[in-house]
C-alpha positions, 0 to 999 in steps of 0.5 A: 726541928729541921733535920739537915740529913740528905740522901741520894738514890743509890746510896746505903743508909743504916736506920734503926740498925738495918741497912737499905739502899735509897730508891727514891727521895721527895722533899717535903715543905720548906725545912729540909725534911725528906720522905725516904723510900728505900729497899731493905738489904740487911737479913731482917729487911731484904726485899721489902720496901720503906719509907722513913721521913726525916722529920720523924727520925731522930737526927742519929737515926738515919746515917749515911753508910761509907761504901767499903761498909755496903753489904750489897755485893754479898746480897746481890751475889745471893739473889743472882748466884742461884739464877746463873747456875745450871740445872 
């Protein structure tokens, strides 16, 4: 099966209902398959690194997320706010 899904570093993707930020992509062979390394953003996956292969996922399992729908700003606020608040 040839999967024509492509993505770039920094893009947000949805895989199996969870949101991730793409950290790295590596082309696998000559069939347009990629290994995607991504950091979890949604509550269940936050802070964990995941690797997805486009040749092993069904074509409908990995989707690009429109920039207006990303949760990273909320995620960034949750991470940075405690660090910037005084004692």
